N, C-alpha and C positions, 0 to 999 in steps of 0.2 A: 504494500499499499504506500501510496506516496501522496504529499499535498503539494508537490510542485505543480504549477499552473500550466496545462499544455497549451499550446499556441491554438487559439479559435481563430481560425481563417474564414469563419463563416459556413464551413462545411459541416459542422456538427449540427444534429438535429436533437434539440434539448426537449424533454418532455416531463410533465409532472404525473404523478400518481392519478389514477381514476377516483382514488378515494378523497382527493383534494377537493375542497368545497369552494375554491376561489375566492373565499372571503377575507384573504391575507394572513390566515393562521400559520402556524409552523408548518413548512413544506420543503421539499428538497426537489432538485430537478436531476434528470439523468441525461447522459448521452452514451450511445453505445458505439464501439468500433469493433474491428475484428479482434484486436488485442486487448482491449480493455473496456471498464465502464467508469465514466466519469460522473462524480455526484457533487453538487453544489448547493448552496442556499438559494432558494428561489426569489428571495427579496434582496440578496446580494449577487447579481449575476458576475460583477466584476471581481468578486472576493475569491478567497482559494477555492480549489477544487480538489476532491480527494478522487485518486486513480487506483483502481483495482483491477487485478488481472481478471481476464474473462472468465477463466476458469473457477476462480473463486468467487466471483459475481454470481455465476450460473449456480454454484453450489449453495450461496446464500439465499437466492430466489426460491430454489427448491425447498431449502428447510423451511423456509415461511411459507410456501404452499402446502407443506405437509404438517404444519402446525409443531414444529420441532423447536421452535425458538420463542413460544409463547410463554 
């Protein structure tokens, strides 16, 4: 995991969770590449970005889907 900010040259597609209510609450945005998942605070798009390798991200999402992190 890294907090180094990758160069966003406009080719990244950032998205928020479908659970986000859009009312300005606590939320994160994600962008996916072949190599990694990028995560940032939706209210601070120019702030730090957490970078996670794609395999680790897939394991994390799978664990969430199966209720293993509740």
